[in-house]
C-alpha positions in Angstrom: -32.4 24.9 -38.0 -35.6 23.4 -36.7 -36.5 21.9 -33.3 -39.0 19.1 -32.7 -41.1 18.5 -29.6 -43.9 16.1 -28.9 -45.1 12.5 -28.8 -46.7 10.5 -31.5 -48.5 7.2 -30.8 -48.2 4.8 -33.8 -50.7 2.0 -34.4 -50.2 -0.2 -37.5 -52.1 -3.5 -37.7 -51.0 -5.3 -34.4 -48.0 -3.0 -33.8 -47.9 -0.2 -31.3 -45.0 2.2 -31.0 -44.3 5.7 -29.6 -42.2 8.3 -31.3 -40.9 11.0 -29.0 -39.3 14.1 -30.3 -37.2 16.5 -28.3 -35.1 19.1 -30.0 -33.1 17.2 -32.7 -33.5 13.8 -30.9 -36.2 11.3 -31.9 -36.8 8.1 -29.9 -38.9 5.3 -31.3 -40.1 2.8 -28.7 -41.6 -0.5 -29.7 -41.8 -4.0 -28.1 -40.9 -5.4 -31.5 -39.4 -3.0 -34.1 -38.9 -6.0 -36.4 -42.6 -6.4 -36.9 -42.8 -2.7 -37.8 -40.1 -3.2 -40.5 -42.2 -6.1 -41.9 -45.3 -3.9 -42.0 -43.4 -1.2 -43.8 -42.4 -3.9 -46.3 -38.6 -3.5 -45.7 -36.9 -6.7 -46.8 -34.1 -8.0 -44.6 -31.9 -8.2 -47.7 -32.3 -4.4 -48.1 -32.4 -3.7 -44.4 -28.8 -2.6 -44.0 -28.9 -0.4 -47.1 -32.1 1.2 -45.9 -30.7 1.8 -42.4 -27.4 3.2 -43.8 -29.3 5.6 -46.1 -31.7 6.7 -43.4 -28.8 7.2 -41.0 -26.9 9.4 -43.5 -30.0 11.5 -44.2 -30.6 12.0 -40.5 -27.0 13.0 -40.0 -27.2 15.6 -42.8 -30.3 17.1 -41.1 -28.5 17.1 -37.7 -31.1 14.6 -36.3 -30.6 11.5 -34.2 -33.1 8.5 -34.1 -32.8 6.1 -31.2 -34.7 2.8 -31.5 -35.6 1.3 -28.1 -37.2 -2.1 -27.6 -38.3 -3.5 -24.2 -36.3 -0.7 -22.4 -33.0 -1.5 -24.3 -31.3 0.7 -26.9 -31.3 -1.3 -30.1 -30.0 1.2 -32.6 -28.9 4.8 -32.9 -28.9 6.5 -36.3 -27.8 9.9 -37.3 -25.8 12.7 -35.8 -25.1 11.3 -32.3 -24.5 7.7 -33.3 -21.1 6.5 -32.0 -20.1 3.9 -34.5 -18.3 0.9 -33.0 -16.4 -1.8 -34.7 -19.5 -3.6 -36.0 -20.7 -0.3 -37.6 -17.3 0.3 -39.2 -17.3 -3.3 -40.6 -20.7 -2.7 -42.1 -19.6 0.6 -43.5 -22.3 2.4 -41.6 -20.6 5.3 -39.9 -23.8 7.0 -38.7 -25.2 3.8 -37.1 -24.6 2.7 -33.5 -25.7 -0.8 -32.6 -27.0 -1.2 -29.1 -28.1 -4.4 -27.4 -26.8 -7.3 -29.5 -29.4 -9.6 -28.1 -32.2 -7.2 -29.0 -30.8 -6.8 -32.6 -30.6 -10.6 -33.0 -34.2 -11.0 -31.7 -35.5 -8.4 -34.2 -33.6 -9.9 -37.1 -35.0 -13.3 -36.2 -38.6 -12.2 -36.7 
């Protein structure tokens, strides 16, 4: 098993984010993660499939990725995700949806 430790500052076009790694937990902090998805060319129509696949792979590796925007937990993917009713309805067992208002704001961008 591997352990991660450190901080990575990410700058893409007009987007800034910080990825913090501690043990098997990764935290991505960004004021607008939706803009990051756009820059990575992830289409909204494929967004759920991409998140579902990423979450499954993170779980297989024992990793957890938490996405935080403006101090609020937006999404948890991987091992420590606690799937609620929405995640079960979306058939995404390794995805935990945090702040509904933040998720809506990201999807609206």
